[in-house]
Each structure stands twice: as structure tokens, then as C-alpha cells.
N, CA and C atoms of all chains as a GROMACS GRO file, in nm:
protein
  570
    1UNK      N    1  -0.942   0.400  -2.510
    1UNK     CA    2  -0.906   0.356  -2.375
    1UNK      C    3  -0.818   0.232  -2.385
    2UNK      N    4  -0.695   0.245  -2.340
    2UNK     CA    5  -0.603   0.131  -2.349
    2UNK      C    6  -0.601   0.052  -2.217
    3UNK      N    7  -0.514  -0.050  -2.213
    3UNK     CA    8  -0.517  -0.141  -2.097
    3UNK      C    9  -0.469  -0.075  -1.969
    4UNK      N   10  -0.385   0.028  -1.982
    4UNK     CA   11  -0.335   0.097  -1.863
    4UNK      C   12  -0.446   0.177  -1.796
    5UNK      N   13  -0.528   0.242  -1.877
    5UNK     CA   14  -0.639   0.320  -1.821
    5UNK      C   15  -0.744   0.227  -1.762
    6UNK      N   16  -0.768   0.113  -1.829
    6UNK     CA   17  -0.861   0.015  -1.773
    6UNK      C   18  -0.813  -0.033  -1.637
    7UNK      N   19  -0.683  -0.063  -1.627
    7UNK     CA   20  -0.627  -0.108  -1.498
    7UNK      C   21  -0.641   0.002  -1.392
    8UNK      N   22  -0.619   0.127  -1.433
    8UNK     CA   23  -0.632   0.237  -1.336
    8UNK      C   24  -0.776   0.250  -1.288
    9UNK      N   25  -0.873   0.238  -1.379
    9UNK     CA   26  -1.014   0.250  -1.340
    9UNK      C   27  -1.056   0.134  -1.251
   10UNK      N   28  -1.009   0.013  -1.285
   10UNK     CA   29  -1.040  -0.104  -1.202
   10UNK      C   30  -0.986  -0.085  -1.061
   11UNK      N   31  -0.861  -0.040  -1.051
   11UNK     CA   32  -0.802  -0.017  -0.918
   11UNK      C   33  -0.877   0.093  -0.843
   12UNK      N   34  -0.912   0.198  -0.916
   12UNK     CA   35  -0.979   0.311  -0.852
   12UNK      C   36  -1.114   0.271  -0.795
   13UNK      N   37  -1.190   0.191  -0.869
   13UNK     CA   38  -1.324   0.155  -0.823
   13UNK      C   39  -1.319   0.038  -0.727
   14UNK      N   40  -1.252  -0.069  -0.765
   14UNK     CA   41  -1.256  -0.193  -0.686
   14UNK      C   42  -1.169  -0.186  -0.562
   15UNK      N   43  -1.077  -0.091  -0.554
   15UNK     CA   44  -0.991  -0.083  -0.436
   15UNK      C   45  -1.029   0.032  -0.345
   16UNK      N   46  -1.060   0.147  -0.402
   16UNK     CA   47  -1.084   0.264  -0.318
   16UNK      C   48  -1.216   0.254  -0.241
   17UNK      N   49  -1.318   0.195  -0.301
   17UNK     CA   50  -1.447   0.186  -0.231
   17UNK      C   51  -1.438   0.098  -0.105
   18UNK      N   52  -1.383  -0.025  -0.113
   18UNK     CA   53  -1.370  -0.104   0.012
   18UNK      C   54  -1.280  -0.038   0.115
   19UNK      N   55  -1.173   0.026   0.068
   19UNK     CA   56  -1.083   0.090   0.165
   19UNK      C   57  -1.151   0.210   0.231
   20UNK      N   58  -1.229   0.285   0.155
   20UNK     CA   59  -1.303   0.396   0.213
   20UNK      C   60  -1.405   0.350   0.314
   21UNK      N   61  -1.476   0.241   0.282
   21UNK     CA   62  -1.573   0.186   0.377
   21UNK      C   63  -1.503   0.136   0.503
   22UNK      N   64  -1.385   0.076   0.486
   22UNK     CA   65  -1.310   0.030   0.603
   22UNK      C   66  -1.268   0.147   0.690
   23UNK      N   67  -1.224   0.256   0.628
   23UNK     CA   68  -1.188   0.375   0.705
   23UNK      C   69  -1.307   0.429   0.782
   24UNK      N   70  -1.425   0.426   0.720
   24UNK     CA   71  -1.543   0.484   0.783
   24UNK      C   72  -1.596   0.396   0.896
   25UNK      N   73  -1.596   0.266   0.876
   25UNK     CA   74  -1.670   0.178   0.965
   25UNK      C   75  -1.585   0.112   1.074
   26UNK      N   76  -1.454   0.120   1.064
   26UNK     CA   77  -1.370   0.044   1.158
   26UNK      C   78  -1.313   0.135   1.266
   27UNK      N   79  -1.237   0.071   1.354
   27UNK     CA   80  -1.165   0.141   1.460
   27UNK      C   81  -1.062   0.236   1.397
   28UNK      N   82  -1.012   0.330   1.477
   28UNK     CA   83  -0.919   0.430   1.423
   28UNK      C   84  -0.790   0.367   1.371
   29UNK      N   85  -0.734   0.273   1.446
   29UNK     CA   86  -0.606   0.215   1.404
   29UNK      C   87  -0.625   0.129   1.279
   30UNK      N   88  -0.742   0.065   1.268
   30UNK     CA   89  -0.770  -0.013   1.147
   30UNK      C   90  -0.794   0.080   1.028
   31UNK      N   91  -0.850   0.197   1.055
   31UNK     CA   92  -0.865   0.296   0.950
   31UNK      C   93  -0.732   0.345   0.897
   32UNK      N   94  -0.633   0.355   0.986
   32UNK     CA   95  -0.499   0.396   0.941
   32UNK      C   96  -0.438   0.289   0.851
   33UNK      N   97  -0.464   0.161   0.884
   33UNK     CA   98  -0.415   0.053   0.798
   33UNK      C   99  -0.474   0.068   0.657
   34UNK      N  100  -0.606   0.090   0.652
   34UNK     CA  101  -0.670   0.107   0.521
   34UNK      C  102  -0.621   0.233   0.450
   35UNK      N  103  -0.594   0.338   0.528
   35UNK     CA  104  -0.546   0.463   0.469
   35UNK      C  105  -0.408   0.447   0.406
   36UNK      N  106  -0.322   0.374   0.475
   36UNK     CA  107  -0.187   0.355   0.420
   36UNK      C  108  -0.192   0.273   0.291
   37UNK      N  109  -0.279   0.172   0.287
   37UNK     CA  110  -0.292   0.095   0.162
   37UNK      C  111  -0.357   0.179   0.053
   38UNK      N  112  -0.450   0.267   0.091
   38UNK     CA  113  -0.512   0.356  -0.008
   38UNK      C  114  -0.409   0.451  -0.070
   39UNK      N  115  -0.309   0.492   0.009
   39UNK     CA  116  -0.202   0.575  -0.046
   39UNK      C  117  -0.123   0.501  -0.152
   40UNK      N  118  -0.094   0.373  -0.127
   40UNK     CA  119  -0.022   0.292  -0.226
   40UNK      C  120  -0.106   0.279  -0.354
   41UNK      N  121  -0.235   0.250  -0.336
   41UNK     CA  122  -0.322   0.229  -0.453
   41UNK      C  123  -0.337   0.358  -0.534
   42UNK      N  124  -0.354   0.471  -0.465
   42UNK     CA  125  -0.368   0.599  -0.536
   42UNK      C  126  -0.241   0.632  -0.614
   43UNK      N  127  -0.126   0.602  -0.556
   43UNK     CA  128   0.001   0.626  -0.627
   43UNK      C  129   0.010   0.540  -0.752
   44UNK      N  130  -0.032   0.414  -0.740
   44UNK     CA  131  -0.026   0.326  -0.857
   44UNK      C  132  -0.126   0.367  -0.964
   45UNK      N  133  -0.242   0.420  -0.921
   45UNK     CA  134  -0.339   0.470  -1.019
   45UNK      C  135  -0.279   0.586  -1.099
   46UNK      N  136  -0.210   0.677  -1.029
   46UNK     CA  137  -0.145   0.788  -1.100
   46UNK      C  138  -0.037   0.739  -1.195
   47UNK      N  139   0.036   0.636  -1.151
   47UNK     CA  140   0.141   0.578  -1.237
   47UNK      C  141   0.080   0.516  -1.363
   48UNK      N  142  -0.031   0.444  -1.344
   48UNK     CA  143  -0.097   0.381  -1.459
   48UNK      C  144  -0.157   0.487  -1.552
   49UNK      N  145  -0.213   0.594  -1.496
   49UNK     CA  146  -0.267   0.701  -1.580
   49UNK      C  147  -0.156   0.771  -1.659
   50UNK      N  148  -0.040   0.789  -1.595
   50UNK     CA  149   0.072   0.851  -1.666
   50UNK      C  150   0.115   0.767  -1.784
   51UNK      N  151   0.115   0.636  -1.766
   51UNK     CA  152   0.154   0.548  -1.877
   51UNK      C  153   0.042   0.544  -1.983
   52UNK      N  154  -0.083   0.544  -1.937
   52UNK     CA  155  -0.195   0.535  -2.031
   52UNK      C  156  -0.210   0.659  -2.117
   53UNK      N  157  -0.190   0.776  -2.057
   53UNK     CA  158  -0.205   0.902  -2.132
   53UNK      C  159  -0.072   0.955  -2.185
   54UNK      N  160   0.039   0.892  -2.147
   54UNK     CA  161   0.173   0.939  -2.183
   54UNK      C  162   0.196   1.082  -2.135
   55UNK      N  163   0.155   1.108  -2.012
   55UNK     CA  164   0.175   1.239  -1.951
   55UNK      C  165   0.276   1.224  -1.838
   56UNK      N  166   0.392   1.281  -1.856
   56UNK     CA  167   0.496   1.266  -1.755
   56UNK      C  168   0.468   1.340  -1.623
   57UNK      N  169   0.396   1.453  -1.623
   57UNK     CA  170   0.369   1.517  -1.493
   57UNK      C  171   0.292   1.429  -1.397
   58UNK      N  172   0.211   1.335  -1.449
   58UNK     CA  173   0.140   1.245  -1.359
   58UNK      C  174   0.237   1.159  -1.278
   59UNK      N  175   0.350   1.126  -1.336
   59UNK     CA  176   0.448   1.045  -1.262
   59UNK      C  177   0.509   1.127  -1.149
   60UNK      N  178   0.532   1.255  -1.173
   60UNK     CA  179   0.581   1.340  -1.065
   60UNK      C  180   0.479   1.348  -0.952
   61UNK      N  181   0.351   1.354  -0.989
   61UNK     CA  182   0.247   1.352  -0.887
   61UNK      C  183   0.251   1.221  -0.808
   62UNK      N  184   0.273   1.111  -0.879
   62UNK     CA  185   0.280   0.981  -0.812
   62UNK      C  186   0.396   0.976  -0.713
   63UNK      N  187   0.511   1.028  -0.752
   63UNK     CA  188   0.628   1.028  -0.662
   63UNK      C  189   0.597   1.114  -0.539
   64UNK      N  190   0.539   1.231  -0.562
   64UNK     CA  191   0.507   1.319  -0.449
   64UNK      C  192   0.402   1.256  -0.358
   65UNK      N  193   0.302   1.190  -0.419
   65UNK     CA  194   0.197   1.128  -0.338
   65UNK      C  195   0.252   1.012  -0.256
   66UNK      N  196   0.346   0.936  -0.312
   66UNK     CA  197   0.405   0.824  -0.237
   66UNK      C  198   0.473   0.875  -0.110
   67UNK      N  199   0.550   0.981  -0.123
   67UNK     CA  200   0.620   1.035  -0.006
   67UNK      C  201   0.520   1.094   0.094
   68UNK      N  202   0.424   1.172   0.042
   68UNK     CA  203   0.331   1.239   0.133
   68UNK      C  204   0.238   1.140   0.202
   69UNK      N  205   0.196   1.035   0.135
   69UNK     CA  206   0.108   0.938   0.201
   69UNK      C  207   0.183   0.863   0.310
   70UNK      N  208   0.311   0.836   0.288
   70UNK     CA  209   0.390   0.771   0.393
   70UNK      C  210   0.403   0.862   0.515
   71UNK      N  211   0.436   0.989   0.489
   71UNK     CA  212   0.450   1.084   0.600
   71UNK      C  213   0.317   1.100   0.674
   72UNK      N  214   0.208   1.108   0.600
   72UNK     CA  215   0.076   1.122   0.662
   72UNK      C  216   0.040   1.002   0.746
   73UNK      N  217   0.068   0.883   0.696
   73UNK     CA  218   0.036   0.763   0.773
   73UNK      C  219   0.120   0.756   0.900
   74UNK      N  220   0.247   0.791   0.890
   74UNK     CA  221   0.333   0.792   1.010
   74UNK      C  222   0.281   0.893   1.112
   75UNK      N  223   0.238   1.010   1.065
   75UNK     CA  224   0.185   1.110   1.156
   75UNK      C  225   0.058   1.061   1.226
   76UNK      N  226  -0.030   0.996   1.150
   76UNK     CA  227  -0.152   0.942   1.212
   76UNK      C  228  -0.119   0.836   1.316
   77UNK      N  229  -0.025   0.748   1.283
   77UNK     CA  230   0.010   0.641   1.376
   77UNK      C  231   0.071   0.699   1.503
   78UNK      N  232   0.160   0.796   1.489
   78UNK     CA  233   0.220   0.857   1.607
   78UNK      C  234   0.115   0.929   1.691
   79UNK      N  235   0.018   0.990   1.625
   79UNK     CA  236  -0.090   1.056   1.698
   79UNK      C  237  -0.172   0.953   1.777
   80UNK      N  238  -0.205   0.843   1.714
   80UNK     CA  239  -0.284   0.741   1.783
   80UNK      C  240  -0.205   0.674   1.895
   81UNK      N  241  -0.073   0.672   1.878
   81UNK     CA  242   0.012   0.615   1.981
   81UNK      C  243   0.022   0.706   2.102
   82UNK      N  244  -0.015   0.833   2.084
   82UNK     CA  245  -0.007   0.928   2.192
   82UNK      C  246   0.121   1.006   2.196
   83UNK      N  247   0.204   0.992   2.093
   83UNK     CA  248   0.333   1.062   2.094
   83UNK      C  249   0.318   1.206   2.046
   84UNK      N  250   0.216   1.239   1.969
   84UNK     CA  251   0.199   1.375   1.918
   84UNK      C  252   0.095   1.450   2.000
   85UNK      N  253   0.530  -0.938  -2.991
   85UNK     CA  254   0.424  -1.032  -2.950
   85UNK      C  255   0.453  -1.087  -2.810
   86UNK      N  256   0.577  -1.141  -2.794
   86UNK     CA  257   0.613  -1.193  -2.662
   86UNK      C  258   0.621  -1.080  -2.560
   87UNK      N  259   0.667  -0.964  -2.606
   87UNK     CA  260   0.674  -0.849  -2.516
   87UNK      C  261   0.535  -0.807  -2.467
   88UNK      N  262   0.436  -0.813  -2.557
   88UNK     CA  263   0.300  -0.778  -2.517
   88UNK      C  264   0.247  -0.875  -2.412
   89UNK      N  265   0.280  -1.002  -2.429
   89UNK     CA  266   0.234  -1.103  -2.331
   89UNK      C  267   0.299  -1.076  -2.195
   90UNK      N  268   0.427  -1.043  -2.196
   90UNK     CA  269   0.496  -1.013  -2.070
   90UNK      C  270   0.436  -0.891  -2.002
   91UNK      N  271   0.411  -0.786  -2.083
   91UNK     CA  272   0.353  -0.664  -2.027
   91UNK      C  273   0.215  -0.692  -1.968
   92UNK      N  274   0.132  -0.765  -2.044
   92UNK     CA  275  -0.003  -0.795  -1.994
   92UNK      C  276   0.004  -0.882  -1.870
   93UNK      N  277   0.093  -0.979  -1.868
   93UNK     CA  278   0.105  -1.066  -1.751
   93UNK      C  279   0.148  -0.990  -1.627
   94UNK      N  280   0.248  -0.904  -1.642
   94UNK     CA  281   0.295  -0.826  -1.526
   94UNK      C  282   0.187  -0.730  -1.478
   95UNK      N  283   0.117  -0.667  -1.573
   95UNK     CA  284   0.012  -0.571  -1.535
   95UNK      C  285  -0.103  -0.640  -1.462
   96UNK      N  286  -0.148  -0.753  -1.517
   96UNK     CA  287  -0.260  -0.824  -1.453
   96UNK      C  288  -0.217  -0.877  -1.317
   97UNK      N  289  -0.094  -0.929  -1.307
   97UNK     CA  290  -0.047  -0.980  -1.178
   97UNK      C  291  -0.038  -0.868  -1.075
   98UNK      N  292   0.012  -0.751  -1.117
   98UNK     CA  293   0.023  -0.639  -1.023
   98UNK      C  294  -0.112  -0.591  -0.974
   99UNK      N  295  -0.207  -0.574  -1.066
   99UNK     CA  296  -0.340  -0.527  -1.027
   99UNK      C  297  -0.410  -0.633  -0.941
  100UNK      N  298  -0.395  -0.760  -0.977
  100UNK     CA  299  -0.459  -0.866  -0.898
  100UNK      C  300  -0.400  -0.872  -0.757
  101UNK      N  301  -0.269  -0.852  -0.745
  101UNK     CA  302  -0.208  -0.854  -0.612
  101UNK      C  303  -0.256  -0.736  -0.528
  102UNK      N  304  -0.270  -0.620  -0.589
  102UNK     CA  305  -0.323  -0.505  -0.515
  102UNK      C  306  -0.468  -0.531  -0.470
  103UNK      N  307  -0.548  -0.589  -0.559
  103UNK     CA  308  -0.687  -0.618  -0.521
  103UNK      C  309  -0.693  -0.724  -0.410
  104UNK      N  310  -0.600  -0.819  -0.413
  104UNK     CA  311  -0.593  -0.919  -0.305
  104UNK      C  312  -0.562  -0.851  -0.172
  105UNK      N  313  -0.469  -0.755  -0.174
  105UNK     CA  314  -0.437  -0.682  -0.052
  105UNK      C  315  -0.559  -0.605   0.000
  106UNK      N  316  -0.629  -0.541  -0.092
  106UNK     CA  317  -0.748  -0.464  -0.053
  106UNK      C  318  -0.854  -0.556   0.005
  107UNK      N  319  -0.872  -0.673  -0.057
  107UNK     CA  320  -0.971  -0.768  -0.008
  107UNK      C  321  -0.935  -0.814   0.134
  108UNK      N  322  -0.808  -0.842   0.156
  108UNK     CA  323  -0.766  -0.885   0.289
  108UNK      C  324  -0.787  -0.778   0.393
  109UNK      N  325  -0.751  -0.654   0.361
  109UNK     CA  326  -0.768  -0.544   0.457
  109UNK      C  327  -0.917  -0.520   0.484
  110UNK      N  328  -1.001  -0.535   0.383
  110UNK     CA  329  -1.143  -0.508   0.402
  110UNK      C  330  -1.215  -0.620   0.476
  111UNK      N  331  -1.169  -0.744   0.460
  111UNK     CA  332  -1.244  -0.857   0.515
  111UNK      C  333  -1.198  -0.895   0.655
  112UNK      N  334  -1.068  -0.885   0.680
  112UNK     CA  335  -1.015  -0.932   0.809
  112UNK      C  336  -1.068  -0.846   0.924
  113UNK      N  337  -1.060  -0.903   1.044
  113UNK     CA  338  -1.103  -0.832   1.164
  113UNK      C  339  -0.982  -0.813   1.256
  114UNK      N  340  -0.968  -0.694   1.308
  114UNK     CA  341  -0.857  -0.664   1.397
  114UNK      C  342  -0.740  -0.603   1.322
  115UNK      N  343  -0.670  -0.508   1.384
  115UNK     CA  344  -0.563  -0.436   1.313
  115UNK      C  345  -0.446  -0.525   1.273
  116UNK      N  346  -0.410  -0.621   1.357
  116UNK     CA  347  -0.294  -0.705   1.324
  116UNK      C  348  -0.325  -0.798   1.207
  117UNK      N  349  -0.447  -0.851   1.203
  117UNK     CA  350  -0.485  -0.935   1.089
  117UNK      C  351  -0.487  -0.854   0.960
  118UNK      N  352  -0.539  -0.732   0.969
  118UNK     CA  353  -0.542  -0.648   0.849
  118UNK      C  354  -0.402  -0.611   0.802
  119UNK      N  355  -0.312  -0.589   0.898
  119UNK     CA  356  -0.176  -0.547   0.863
  119UNK      C  357  -0.101  -0.652   0.781
  120UNK      N  358  -0.137  -0.779   0.798
  120UNK     CA  359  -0.070  -0.883   0.720
  120UNK      C  360  -0.088  -0.862   0.570
  121UNK      N  361  -0.197  -0.799   0.532
  121UNK     CA  362  -0.228  -0.786   0.388
  121UNK      C  363  -0.174  -0.658   0.326
  122UNK      N  364  -0.114  -0.572   0.406
  122UNK     CA  365  -0.055  -0.452   0.346
  122UNK      C  366   0.086  -0.479   0.294
  123UNK      N  367   0.148  -0.586   0.340
  123UNK     CA  368   0.286  -0.616   0.300
  123UNK      C  369   0.305  -0.638   0.150
  124UNK      N  370   0.221  -0.722   0.085
  124UNK     CA  371   0.243  -0.750  -0.058
  124UNK      C  372   0.214  -0.632  -0.150
  125UNK      N  373   0.164  -0.520  -0.097
  125UNK     CA  374   0.132  -0.406  -0.184
  125UNK      C  375   0.258  -0.352  -0.254
  126UNK      N  376   0.371  -0.356  -0.184
  126UNK     CA  377   0.495  -0.311  -0.246
  126UNK      C  378   0.537  -0.400  -0.362
  127UNK      N  379   0.511  -0.530  -0.349
  127UNK     CA  380   0.543  -0.622  -0.458
  127UNK      C  381   0.451  -0.597  -0.578
  128UNK      N  382   0.324  -0.564  -0.550
  128UNK     CA  383   0.233  -0.529  -0.660
  128UNK      C  384   0.281  -0.405  -0.733
  129UNK      N  385   0.330  -0.307  -0.657
  129UNK     CA  386   0.385  -0.186  -0.722
  129UNK      C  387   0.505  -0.221  -0.808
  130UNK      N  388   0.587  -0.314  -0.761
  130UNK     CA  389   0.705  -0.355  -0.840
  130UNK      C  390   0.662  -0.425  -0.969
  131UNK      N  391   0.555  -0.505  -0.962
  131UNK     CA  392   0.507  -0.574  -1.083
  131UNK      C  393   0.454  -0.472  -1.186
  132UNK      N  394   0.380  -0.372  -1.137
  132UNK     CA  395   0.328  -0.271  -1.230
  132UNK      C  396   0.441  -0.188  -1.289
  133UNK      N  397   0.538  -0.152  -1.207
  133UNK     CA  398   0.655  -0.080  -1.261
  133UNK      C  399   0.732  -0.166  -1.360
  134UNK      N  400   0.737  -0.297  -1.334
  134UNK     CA  401   0.802  -0.387  -1.429
  134UNK      C  402   0.728  -0.394  -1.560
  135UNK      N  403   0.593  -0.387  -1.555
  135UNK     CA  404   0.515  -0.386  -1.679
  135UNK      C  405   0.546  -0.262  -1.762
  136UNK      N  406   0.555  -0.147  -1.695
  136UNK     CA  407   0.588  -0.023  -1.767
  136UNK      C  408   0.729  -0.032  -1.824
  137UNK      N  409   0.821  -0.089  -1.746
  137UNK     CA  410   0.959  -0.103  -1.793
  137UNK      C  411   0.967  -0.197  -1.914
  138UNK      N  412   0.888  -0.307  -1.910
  138UNK     CA  413   0.890  -0.401  -2.022
  138UNK      C  414   0.831  -0.340  -2.148
  139UNK      N  415   0.742  -0.244  -2.133
  139UNK     CA  416   0.682  -0.182  -2.251
  139UNK      C  417   0.769  -0.073  -2.309
  140UNK      N  418   0.826   0.012  -2.222
  140UNK     CA  419   0.892   0.133  -2.270
  140UNK      C  420   1.044   0.130  -2.260
  141UNK      N  421   1.099   0.036  -2.185
  141UNK     CA  422   1.242   0.043  -2.157
  141UNK      C  423   1.266   0.148  -2.049
  142UNK      N  424   1.390   0.193  -2.036
  142UNK     CA  425   1.422   0.287  -1.929
  142UNK      C  426   1.386   0.430  -1.971
  143UNK      N  427   1.257   0.458  -1.977
  143UNK     CA  428   1.210   0.593  -2.006
  143UNK      C  429   1.194   0.669  -1.875
  144UNK      N  430   1.150   0.793  -1.884
  144UNK     CA  431   1.132   0.874  -1.763
  144UNK      C  432   1.021   0.816  -1.675
  145UNK      N  433   0.910   0.775  -1.739
  145UNK     CA  434   0.799   0.718  -1.662
  145UNK      C  435   0.841   0.587  -1.596
  146UNK      N  436   0.911   0.502  -1.670
  146UNK     CA  437   0.953   0.373  -1.613
  146UNK      C  438   1.053   0.392  -1.500
  147UNK      N  439   1.145   0.486  -1.516
  147UNK     CA  440   1.243   0.509  -1.409
  147UNK      C  441   1.176   0.556  -1.282
  148UNK      N  442   1.082   0.649  -1.295
  148UNK     CA  443   1.015   0.699  -1.175
  148UNK      C  444   0.920   0.594  -1.119
  149UNK      N  445   0.865   0.510  -1.206
  149UNK     CA  446   0.785   0.399  -1.156
  149UNK      C  447   0.868   0.303  -1.073
  150UNK      N  448   0.987   0.273  -1.119
  150UNK     CA  449   1.078   0.189  -1.040
  150UNK      C  450   1.116   0.256  -0.909
  151UNK      N  451   1.133   0.388  -0.913
  151UNK     CA  452   1.165   0.462  -0.790
  151UNK      C  453   1.050   0.451  -0.690
  152UNK      N  454   0.927   0.467  -0.739
  152UNK     CA  455   0.811   0.455  -0.651
  152UNK      C  456   0.801   0.314  -0.594
  153UNK      N  457   0.823   0.212  -0.679
  153UNK     CA  458   0.814   0.073  -0.632
  153UNK      C  459   0.921   0.045  -0.526
  154UNK      N  460   1.043   0.094  -0.550
  154UNK     CA  461   1.149   0.074  -0.450
  154UNK      C  462   1.116   0.145  -0.320
  155UNK      N  463   1.057   0.263  -0.331
  155UNK     CA  464   1.017   0.337  -0.211
  155UNK      C  465   0.913   0.257  -0.131
  156UNK      N  466   0.815   0.199  -0.202
  156UNK     CA  467   0.713   0.121  -0.131
  156UNK      C  468   0.770  -0.007  -0.073
  157UNK      N  469   0.865  -0.068  -0.144
  157UNK     CA  470   0.925  -0.190  -0.090
  157UNK      C  471   1.000  -0.162   0.040
  158UNK      N  472   1.055  -0.042   0.053
  158UNK     CA  473   1.128  -0.009   0.175
  158UNK      C  474   1.033   0.038   0.285
  159UNK      N  475   0.937   0.123   0.250
  159UNK     CA  476   0.856   0.188   0.354
  159UNK      C  477   0.737   0.105   0.400
  160UNK      N  478   0.687   0.011   0.318
  160UNK     CA  479   0.570  -0.065   0.361
  160UNK      C  480   0.597  -0.151   0.485
  161UNK      N  481   0.708  -0.226   0.492
  161UNK     CA  482   0.735  -0.299   0.617
  161UNK      C  483   0.757  -0.206   0.736
  162UNK      N  484   0.818  -0.090   0.710
  162UNK     CA  485   0.839   0.007   0.818
  162UNK      C  486   0.705   0.056   0.874
  163UNK      N  487   0.615   0.090   0.785
  163UNK     CA  488   0.483   0.138   0.826
  163UNK      C  489   0.405   0.027   0.896
  164UNK      N  490   0.420  -0.096   0.848
  164UNK     CA  491   0.353  -0.208   0.912
  164UNK      C  492   0.403  -0.224   1.056
  165UNK      N  493   0.533  -0.210   1.075
  165UNK     CA  494   0.591  -0.227   1.208
  165UNK      C  495   0.540  -0.120   1.304
  166UNK      N  496   0.543   0.006   1.263
  166UNK     CA  497   0.504   0.110   1.359
  166UNK      C  498   0.352   0.108   1.382
  167UNK      N  499   0.276   0.064   1.282
  167UNK     CA  500   0.131   0.053   1.304
  167UNK      C  501   0.100  -0.060   1.401
  168UNK      N  502   0.170  -0.173   1.386
  168UNK     CA  503   0.149  -0.285   1.479
  168UNK      C  504   0.190  -0.245   1.621
  169UNK      N  505   0.298  -0.167   1.631
  169UNK     CA  506   0.343  -0.119   1.763
  169UNK      C  507   0.235  -0.031   1.826
  170UNK      N  508   0.179   0.060   1.746
  170UNK     CA  509   0.075   0.148   1.799
  170UNK      C  510  -0.050   0.068   1.836
  171UNK      N  511  -0.084  -0.033   1.756
  171UNK     CA  512  -0.203  -0.114   1.788
  171UNK      C  513  -0.184  -0.188   1.919
  172UNK      N  514  -0.064  -0.240   1.941
  172UNK     CA  515  -0.039  -0.312   2.067
  172UNK      C  516  -0.041  -0.217   2.186
  173UNK      N  517   0.016  -0.098   2.167
  173UNK     CA  518   0.014   0.000   2.276
  173UNK      C  519  -0.128   0.041   2.310
  174UNK      N  520  -0.212   0.058   2.209
  174UNK     CA  521  -0.351   0.096   2.236
  174UNK      C  522  -0.429  -0.017   2.301
  175UNK      N  523  -0.391  -0.141   2.267
  175UNK     CA  524  -0.467  -0.255   2.317
  175UNK      C  525  -0.427  -0.290   2.460
  176UNK      N  526  -0.295  -0.290   2.486
  176UNK     CA  527  -0.248  -0.339   2.616
  176UNK      C  528  -0.185  -0.232   2.704
  177UNK      N  529  -0.156  -0.117   2.646
  177UNK     CA  530  -0.097  -0.010   2.725
  177UNK      C  531   0.052  -0.020   2.744
  178UNK      N  532   0.115  -0.129   2.701
  178UNK     CA  533   0.260  -0.145   2.712
  178UNK      C  534   0.306  -0.239   2.602
  179UNK      N  535   0.436  -0.230   2.572
  179UNK     CA  536   0.491  -0.316   2.467
  179UNK      C  537   0.543  -0.448   2.523
  180UNK      N  538   0.601  -0.444   2.642
  180UNK     CA  539   0.664  -0.563   2.697
  180UNK      C  540   0.560  -0.659   2.752
  181UNK      N  541   0.591  -0.788   2.742
  181UNK     CA  542   0.504  -0.888   2.801
  181UNK      C  543   0.539  -0.901   2.949
  182UNK      N  544   0.443  -0.887   3.039
  182UNK     CA  545   0.476  -0.897   3.183
  182UNK      C  546   0.516  -1.041   3.217
  183UNK      N  547   0.607  -1.058   3.314
  183UNK     CA  548   0.648  -1.195   3.353
  183UNK      C  549   0.532  -1.268   3.417
  184UNK      N  550   0.525  -1.402   3.395
  184UNK     CA  551   0.414  -1.478   3.455
  184UNK      C  552   0.426  -1.480   3.607
  185UNK      N  553   0.311  -1.485   3.668
  185UNK     CA  554   0.309  -1.487   3.814
  185UNK      C  555   0.320  -1.630   3.863
  186UNK      N  556   0.437  -1.669   3.910
  186UNK     CA  557   0.456  -1.805   3.960
  186UNK      C  558   0.445  -1.808   4.112
  187UNK      N  559   0.469  -1.927   4.167
  187UNK     CA  560   0.466  -1.936   4.315
  187UNK      C  561   0.583  -1.862   4.376
  188UNK      N  562   0.563  -1.807   4.492
  188UNK     CA  563   0.667  -1.731   4.560
  188UNK      C  564   0.783  -1.820   4.598
  189UNK      N  565   0.907  -1.771   4.574
  189UNK     CA  566   1.024  -1.852   4.608
  189UNK      C  567   1.047  -1.851   4.758
  190UNK      N  568   1.092  -1.963   4.810
  190UNK     CA  569   1.114  -1.971   4.958
  190UNK      C  570   1.234  -1.886   5.000
   0.00000   0.00000   0.00000
């Protein structure tokens, strides 16, 4: 286990748990804030895993997840705004 | 040796900045207060991509890492803006501030 995988595990545990609890326990719009940050963190975890394992397909997953999490967050925000 | 120190420094700084953002979003109360802490997440992504770049040079992983970091640097403020707009609309029902009610003019 190298330093990249350690960083990925630290981010996965120490970041995803508080953000998940925030999504569950807070108002809807505050949950969207936590969801958008969780998308950034999940993308960085995939990036760190790709570097740690030297697997290039993980980076493609990270690129796809970055775009999809942005689109998903925008869709949620527009829905809460009443536009959708 | 110096390269390892740079890589470790960038990696630790990036992860620490992401954890700071998470702490702010989890601890603050109210959507606008929480939104303040989502902004530096793009900078954390740039630091982590810089760590990969410092270790490997311009490899495929480093190039796509830089692409992801640039994407977050552009889209995070955009997402913050539209989320704040939606929060204000949900809270007050309108975006514009109504004019103050003063005394009637003669």
C-alpha cells in the first residue's frame, strides 16, 4: 500500500461519511451542497487510485464522474428551484 | 529526494484542503454558509493533480488529472452560484431585494 492509496482511503472514509450524514440529516438544498462536494471527492479518490495502482482506466472513470456529478448537481438544483 | 518531498507536500496539502472543505460543509449551518466551503475543493484537486504531475511528468494519468482539476476550477464557482441562487429563491421566493417602504411623497 503506497501513499496514494493511503490518501484515497483517508479521503474515502474521512470525507464521505460526514458528507453522507449531511445529505441524510439536512435540508434538501444543503444536501445538494454536500452532494456536489462528494462528487469532487469521489473523483479525486478515483484519480488517487489510478495513480496508486497504475491503472489508466480509473482515470477515465474519474473524468466521466467529474462531468456526470456536475450535471447531476445542476439537475438537482434546477429541480429544487422549481424549473424542472 | 527533493522530488519526493514536493510530491508528498502537494499530496498532503491537497488531501488536507479537501478535508477542510468537508469539515466546513459538515459543521456549518445554513446553505449559504456551507457553500463557502465548496469553493476551495477545486484548488485541492489542482494540488493533487500537481502531485501526480511532479511524480510522473506529463503522463496520461497526469494529463487527465490536470484536465479534471481544470474542470473543477471552472465548474465549482458555477455550481456555487446556481446553488446559492436556488437557496435564495427557496428562502425568499424572489431574487430581487424589494425597495424599502419609506414615507409617502407629498
